[in-house]
C-alpha positions as CSV (number, residue, x, y, z in Angstrom):
1,X,32.2,10.8,-41.5
2,X,33.5,11.6,-37.1
3,X,32.1,15.0,-37.1
4,X,28.4,12.6,-37.8
5,X,28.6,10.2,-36.5
6,X,29.2,12.5,-33.0
7,X,26.5,14.2,-33.6
8,X,23.9,11.5,-34.4
9,X,25.6,9.7,-31.3
10,X,24.8,13.1,-29.5
11,X,21.2,13.5,-30.8
12,X,21.1,9.2,-29.4
13,X,21.9,10.3,-26.4
14,X,19.4,12.7,-26.0
15,X,16.8,11.2,-27.2
16,X,17.4,8.7,-24.6
17,X,18.3,11.4,-21.8
18,X,14.0,12.2,-23.4
19,X,12.4,9.2,-22.9
20,X,13.7,8.1,-19.5
21,X,12.6,11.2,-18.4
22,X,9.1,10.9,-19.8
23,X,9.5,7.0,-18.4
24,X,10.6,8.6,-14.3
25,X,7.5,10.8,-14.6
26,X,5.0,8.5,-15.2
27,X,6.3,6.1,-12.8
28,X,6.7,8.8,-10.4
29,X,2.8,9.7,-10.6
30,X,1.7,6.2,-10.8
31,X,3.6,5.3,-7.6
32,X,1.3,8.6,-5.9
33,X,-1.5,7.2,-7.3
34,X,-0.1,3.2,-6.0
35,X,0.0,4.7,-2.3
36,X,-2.7,6.9,-2.1
37,X,-4.4,3.8,-2.7
38,X,-3.1,2.1,0.0
39,X,-3.7,4.4,2.1
40,X,-6.6,4.6,0.9
41,X,-7.0,0.8,1.7
42,X,-5.4,1.2,5.3
43,X,-7.5,3.1,6.6
44,X,-10.8,1.6,5.3
45,X,-9.6,-1.6,6.6
46,X,-8.9,0.4,10.1
47,X,-12.8,1.5,9.8
48,X,-14.0,-2.5,9.9
49,X,-11.4,-3.4,12.3
50,X,-13.0,-0.4,14.6
51,X,-16.1,-1.8,14.0
52,X,-15.7,-5.2,14.2
53,X,-13.9,-4.7,17.5
54,X,-17.4,-2.4,18.9
55,X,-19.7,-5.0,17.3
56,X,-17.6,-7.6,19.9
57,X,-17.6,-5.4,22.6
58,X,-21.5,-5.4,22.4
59,X,-22.4,-9.0,21.7
60,X,-20.0,-9.7,24.8
61,X,-21.9,-6.9,27.4
62,X,-24.9,-8.1,25.3
63,X,-24.1,-12.6,26.9
64,X,-23.3,-11.2,29.9
65,X,-19.3,-11.3,29.7
66,X,-17.2,-9.9,32.3
67,X,-13.9,-7.2,31.7
68,X,-14.9,-7.1,27.7
69,X,-10.7,-7.2,25.9
70,X,-11.0,-4.9,22.9
71,X,-7.4,-5.9,22.0
72,X,-7.7,-9.4,22.6
73,X,-6.3,-12.1,19.1
74,X,-8.4,-14.6,18.9
75,X,-7.4,-17.5,20.9
76,X,-5.3,-20.1,19.0
77,X,-5.9,-24.3,19.8
78,X,-2.7,-25.7,21.4
79,X,-1.3,-28.3,19.4
80,X,-1.2,-31.6,21.2
81,X,1.3,-34.6,20.3
């Protein structure tokens, strides 16, 4: 019976390895797909931010604001105690 148990154990290990390799391959494919989706979202957001900056610039020019600051963040209100 020792040889049968050894063969059965070996077969189980081989099956486990095949299963893990398949799961690994599937996970790597999913990671690549998610990276592509993240990159696409980042590019879309960059485009939107660029358009919003241009809109701010145009509105400042339209309103006669001098020296528009494109990289400025919205001014935060100071917290007063």
